NUFI-258742 format. One record per residue (C-alpha): residue number from 0; x, y, z; residue in three letters. Coordinates in Angstrom, 3 decimals, m for minus. Layout:
! NUFI-258742
[node NUM [X Y Z] "ALA"]
...
***
This chain:
! NUFI-258742
[node 0 [43.147 m14.691 m42.090] "MET"]
[node 1 [40.386 m17.158 m42.905] "THR"]
[node 2 [40.985 m20.804 m44.040] "ASN"]
[node 3 [38.891 m23.012 m46.061] "LEU"]
[node 4 [39.860 m26.639 m46.256] "THR"]
[node 5 [38.683 m29.142 m48.690] "LEU"]
[node 6 [39.020 m32.923 m48.143] "VAL"]
[node 7 [37.757 m35.644 m50.384] "ARG"]
[node 8 [36.123 m38.564 m48.374] "HIS"]
[node 9 [38.499 m41.752 m47.337] "GLY"]
[node 10 [38.490 m44.763 m49.604] "GLN"]
[node 11 [34.728 m46.164 m49.952] "SER"]
[node 12 [34.017 m49.856 m50.230] "ASP"]
[node 13 [32.860 m49.176 m53.868] "TRP"]
[node 14 [36.224 m47.373 m54.482] "ASN"]
[node 15 [38.010 m50.411 m53.267] "ASN"]
[node 16 [36.019 m52.410 m55.739] "LYS"]
[node 17 [36.507 m50.255 m58.758] "ASN"]
[node 18 [32.544 m49.195 m59.019] "LEU"]
[node 19 [31.018 m46.128 m60.211] "PHE"]
[node 20 [29.812 m45.011 m56.830] "THR"]
[node 21 [27.823 m41.620 m57.549] "GLY"]
[node 22 [24.843 m41.115 m55.219] "TRP"]
[node 23 [24.997 m44.472 m53.751] "GLU"]
[node 24 [25.857 m44.687 m49.995] "ASN"]
[node 25 [28.902 m47.246 m49.412] "PRO"]
[node 26 [30.823 m46.857 m46.225] "GLY"]
[node 27 [34.423 m46.191 m45.819] "LEU"]
[node 28 [36.688 m49.148 m45.903] "THR"]
[node 29 [39.548 m49.771 m43.133] "LYS"]
[node 30 [42.155 m48.013 m45.341] "LYS"]
[node 31 [39.237 m44.928 m45.669] "GLY"]
[node 32 [38.512 m44.706 m42.002] "VAL"]
[node 33 [42.686 m44.595 m41.580] "GLU"]
[node 34 [43.128 m41.805 m44.096] "GLU"]
[node 35 [40.297 m39.972 m42.375] "ALA"]
[node 36 [42.341 m40.229 m39.046] "HIS"]
[node 37 [45.729 m39.277 m40.701] "LYS"]
[node 38 [43.833 m36.220 m42.237] "THR"]
[node 39 [42.605 m35.143 m38.965] "GLY"]
[node 40 [46.267 m35.784 m37.429] "ASN"]
[node 41 [47.570 m33.469 m40.192] "LEU"]
[node 42 [45.037 m30.704 m39.669] "LEU"]
[node 43 [45.717 m30.737 m35.793] "LYS"]
[node 44 [49.412 m30.562 m36.605] "GLU"]
[node 45 [48.638 m27.593 m38.674] "GLU"]
[node 46 [46.601 m26.051 m35.542] "ASN"]
[node 47 [43.264 m26.036 m37.625] "LYS"]
[node 48 [40.140 m24.998 m35.960] "ASN"]
[node 49 [36.804 m24.514 m37.701] "TYR"]
[node 50 [33.555 m22.823 m37.127] "SER"]
[node 51 [31.400 m24.571 m39.752] "TYR"]
[node 52 [31.281 m27.967 m41.375] "LEU"]
[node 53 [29.871 m28.586 m44.756] "PHE"]
[node 54 [29.321 m31.980 m46.122] "THR"]
[node 55 [27.474 m33.882 m48.519] "SER"]
[node 56 [24.366 m36.103 m47.433] "ILE"]
[node 57 [26.143 m39.384 m48.167] "LEU"]
[node 58 [27.562 m41.448 m45.211] "ASP"]
[node 59 [31.406 m41.577 m46.774] "ARG"]
[node 60 [31.479 m37.787 m46.678] "ALA"]
[node 61 [29.868 m37.418 m43.249] "ILE"]
[node 62 [31.839 m40.254 m41.676] "ASN"]
[node 63 [35.269 m39.027 m42.686] "THR"]
[node 64 [33.954 m35.521 m41.370] "ALA"]
[node 65 [33.193 m37.080 m38.029] "ASP"]
[node 66 [36.702 m39.024 m37.542] "ILE"]
[node 67 [38.418 m35.407 m38.691] "ILE"]
[node 68 [36.662 m33.560 m36.029] "LEU"]
[node 69 [37.378 m36.472 m33.516] "GLU"]
[node 70 [41.166 m36.256 m34.233] "GLU"]
[node 71 [40.838 m32.422 m34.097] "LEU"]
[node 72 [38.968 m32.454 m30.623] "GLY"]
[node 73 [36.062 m30.613 m32.297] "ILE"]
[node 74 [33.080 m31.328 m30.267] "ASP"]
[node 75 [31.050 m27.876 m30.873] "GLN"]
[node 76 [30.738 m26.831 m34.567] "ILE"]
[node 77 [28.113 m25.737 m36.902] "ASN"]
[node 78 [27.155 m28.497 m39.433] "VAL"]
[node 79 [25.406 m28.145 m42.421] "ILE"]
[node 80 [24.994 m31.181 m44.786] "ARG"]
[node 81 [23.609 m30.451 m48.254] "ASP"]
[node 82 [23.155 m32.673 m51.539] "GLN"]
[node 83 [24.360 m30.208 m53.245] "ALA"]
[node 84 [27.870 m31.085 m52.270] "LEU"]
[node 85 [26.999 m34.779 m53.316] "ASN"]
[node 86 [29.293 m36.688 m55.559] "GLU"]
[node 87 [28.436 m36.326 m59.474] "ARG"]
[node 88 [25.798 m38.526 m60.330] "ASP"]
[node 89 [26.942 m41.397 m62.742] "TYR"]
[node 90 [23.442 m42.523 m64.051] "GLY"]
[node 91 [23.346 m45.720 m65.787] "GLU"]
[node 92 [27.117 m46.385 m64.937] "LEU"]
[node 93 [26.305 m46.360 m61.012] "THR"]
[node 94 [27.020 m49.420 m59.435] "GLY"]
[node 95 [28.976 m50.909 m62.361] "LEU"]
[node 96 [32.720 m51.753 m62.308] "ASN"]
[node 97 [34.618 m49.456 m64.428] "LYS"]
[node 98 [36.404 m52.336 m66.435] "ASP"]
[node 99 [32.708 m53.849 m67.110] "ALA"]
[node 100 [31.775 m50.399 m68.545] "ALA"]
[node 101 [34.467 m50.099 m70.671] "ARG"]
[node 102 [33.950 m53.702 m71.972] "LYS"]
[node 103 [30.031 m52.676 m72.560] "LYS"]
[node 104 [30.438 m49.047 m74.160] "TRP"]
[node 105 [33.992 m49.107 m75.259] "GLY"]
[node 106 [37.228 m47.509 m73.781] "GLU"]
[node 107 [36.883 m44.509 m75.263] "ASP"]
[node 108 [33.433 m43.765 m74.598] "GLN"]
[node 109 [33.800 m44.223 m71.214] "VAL"]
[node 110 [36.721 m42.305 m71.158] "HIS"]
[node 111 [34.724 m39.302 m72.508] "ILE"]
[node 112 [32.048 m39.881 m70.047] "TRP"]
[node 113 [34.442 m39.825 m66.986] "ARG"]
[node 114 [37.061 m37.081 m68.250] "ARG"]
[node 115 [34.742 m34.883 m70.715] "SER"]
[node 116 [33.641 m31.581 m69.037] "PHE"]
[node 117 [30.163 m31.621 m70.372] "ASP"]
[node 118 [29.268 m34.920 m71.614] "VAL"]
[node 119 [27.331 m36.932 m69.122] "PRO"]
[node 120 [26.932 m40.713 m69.168] "PRO"]
[node 121 [23.296 m41.764 m69.696] "PRO"]
[node 122 [20.878 m40.442 m67.174] "GLY"]
[node 123 [23.873 m38.831 m64.926] "GLY"]
[node 124 [25.537 m35.679 m64.781] "GLU"]
[node 125 [28.808 m34.289 m66.401] "SER"]
[node 126 [31.087 m32.572 m64.240] "LEU"]
[node 127 [29.812 m28.790 m65.959] "LYS"]
[node 128 [26.172 m30.350 m64.543] "ASP"]
[node 129 [28.011 m31.054 m61.165] "THR"]
[node 130 [29.755 m27.501 m61.050] "ALA"]
[node 131 [26.381 m25.909 m61.735] "GLU"]
[node 132 [24.889 m27.094 m58.405] "ARG"]
[node 133 [28.044 m26.647 m56.448] "VAL"]
[node 134 [29.248 m23.347 m57.170] "ILE"]
[node 135 [26.000 m21.562 m56.595] "PRO"]
[node 136 [25.716 m23.227 m53.419] "TYR"]
[node 137 [29.184 m22.237 m52.411] "PHE"]
[node 138 [28.610 m18.862 m53.435] "ARG"]
[node 139 [25.291 m18.338 m51.490] "ASP"]
[node 140 [26.028 m20.560 m48.538] "LYS"]
[node 141 [29.648 m20.897 m47.496] "ILE"]
[node 142 [31.249 m17.824 m49.269] "LEU"]
[node 143 [29.423 m15.361 m47.072] "PRO"]
[node 144 [30.748 m17.157 m43.841] "LEU"]
[node 145 [34.301 m16.998 m45.419] "LEU"]
[node 146 [33.630 m13.476 m45.601] "ILE"]
[node 147 [32.579 m12.947 m41.804] "GLU"]
[node 148 [36.187 m14.613 m40.959] "ASP"]
[node 149 [34.907 m17.994 m40.148] "ASN"]
[node 150 [37.060 m21.218 m40.747] "ASN"]
[node 151 [35.287 m23.792 m42.786] "ILE"]
[node 152 [35.678 m27.668 m43.702] "LEU"]
[node 153 [34.281 m29.162 m46.626] "ILE"]
[node 154 [34.013 m33.123 m46.543] "SER"]
[node 155 [32.753 m33.831 m49.927] "ALA"]
[node 156 [33.606 m35.843 m53.001] "HIS"]
[node 157 [36.124 m36.230 m56.200] "GLY"]
[node 158 [33.995 m34.467 m58.669] "ASN"]
[node 159 [32.125 m31.816 m56.420] "SER"]
[node 160 [35.528 m30.678 m54.870] "LEU"]
[node 161 [36.836 m30.543 m58.541] "ARG"]
[node 162 [34.014 m28.241 m59.404] "ALA"]
[node 163 [35.083 m26.054 m56.270] "LEU"]
[node 164 [38.859 m26.020 m57.142] "VAL"]
[node 165 [38.119 m24.925 m60.373] "MET"]
[node 166 [35.968 m21.889 m59.188] "HIS"]
[node 167 [38.321 m21.071 m56.495] "ILE"]
[node 168 [41.536 m21.359 m58.657] "GLU"]
[node 169 [39.842 m19.736 m61.822] "GLY"]
[node 170 [40.632 m23.214 m63.801] "LEU"]
[node 171 [39.461 m23.510 m67.492] "SER"]
[node 172 [37.276 m26.374 m68.158] "SER"]
[node 173 [40.356 m28.213 m69.988] "GLU"]
[node 174 [42.673 m27.599 m66.854] "GLU"]
[node 175 [40.135 m29.000 m64.360] "ILE"]
[node 176 [40.114 m32.387 m66.276] "LEU"]
[node 177 [43.770 m33.044 m65.576] "THR"]
[node 178 [43.253 m32.421 m61.831] "ARG"]
[node 179 [42.782 m35.322 m59.630] "GLU"]
[node 180 [41.686 m35.178 m55.806] "ILE"]
[node 181 [42.848 m37.554 m53.671] "ALA"]
[node 182 [41.131 m39.448 m51.261] "THR"]
[node 183 [41.782 m38.229 m47.479] "GLY"]
[node 184 [44.302 m35.092 m48.799] "GLN"]
[node 185 [43.427 m31.781 m47.675] "PRO"]
[node 186 [43.446 m28.940 m49.989] "ILE"]
[node 187 [43.511 m25.705 m47.873] "SER"]
[node 188 [43.369 m21.858 m49.410] "TYR"]
[node 189 [43.730 m18.850 m47.389] "GLU"]
[node 190 [40.857 m16.114 m47.591] "PHE"]
[node 191 [41.626 m12.341 m47.010] "PHE"]
[node 192 [39.681 m9.048 m47.872] "ASP"]
[node 193 [37.449 m10.892 m49.852] "GLY"]
[node 194 [39.342 m13.449 m51.950] "LYS"]
[node 195 [41.620 m16.278 m51.971] "PHE"]
[node 196 [45.356 m16.061 m51.898] "ASN"]
[node 197 [46.254 m18.524 m54.437] "LEU"]
***
C-alpha cells in the first residue's frame, strides 16, 4: 500500500491580510509556521515516511514542506519543485484586498471569479485552467512514482490541490467548487494496484 499526502501550505502573510496571492511570494506567518509543525507532528504520529517531495516553486509551499520534513526527521528525500503546482494565477486581482475587489467589481462578479470553475479573473486563471496544468503534471511525473510504490508528499496551494482532489476523487466541476482545502491540513490517499482506495 502506497501513500500520497497533499498539504496546503500554512497561512501566509497575504492570507492573513485577506489579499489575493496567486503567484506572488509572501512568507508564512507565525500561525503558518505553527500549522506546518502541527502537520509534521500529525504525520509523524501516523508513522508516515516519504521517498519523494513535490512542491510548487513558491516559498510558502517550500517552507511548509521543509518544516514537515524536519518534524518527520527526514533528511534524505527526492525533492522536485515545479511551477505546474503553483497556486492559481489571479491576474489583475493579485495583491488586492478581497473586500476592496468586491467594492471595485461587485460582490457577484468577484464571487464568480473565485468560485466558478471556468471563468478566470482578468489576466488570470480559472480553476479549469489550473487543472489543465496540474493534472497532466500529476499523470506524467507523480503517478508513475506511486505505481512504483513510492510514498509521496505534495506541498502546494488551495487551488492546485483542489484540481488534484477533483482528479483523484473523480469529482465534477460543480462538486469541487464546494470543497475547501484548509491551510496545514493533510489529505492522505492510499494507492494500491494502480488505483486510489477512496
